[in-house]
C-alpha positions, 0 to 999 in steps of 0.5 A: 748719449743724447745731445742738447743744442740751443740749450739754456738753463731754466728753473721750475718754480712750484709757486710765486713765493719760492725763494730763488735758491730753492728753485730747481734748475733744468735744461731746455733745448733741442734734443738729438740722438735720443731713443725717446724723441725725434731729432730736433724736438724741443724739450725740458729735462728733468731737474739737474743733478750735475752740470759741468760747462767745462766738460759740456755734460749734464746729468738729471735726477732721472739719470740721463746724461746729456752732451751739451752742444751750442748754447742758445744765442739769446741765453748766451747774450743774457749771460754776457749782459749779466756777467754770468760765467758758466765756466765757474758753475759746477752744479751738484744737487 
């Protein structure tokens, strides 16, 4: 199973007028153990289909399941600063 290190959740925005709740979420990070990339390559995944922080896994619309390693430190700081708790987030698109 491919593993993402230094990961964060990002959004893909089709236009500047799109409502935030309509934006698709994806992961950004450094990939390891993937047949399609070199270890350490920086990637953006396809849109998220499932996200489970407690189980440290995520599945994209393309069907790839990722193991989540260490979170990006700046992203972690952003979550703390904005009182966002990923333990409570279960994303099923």
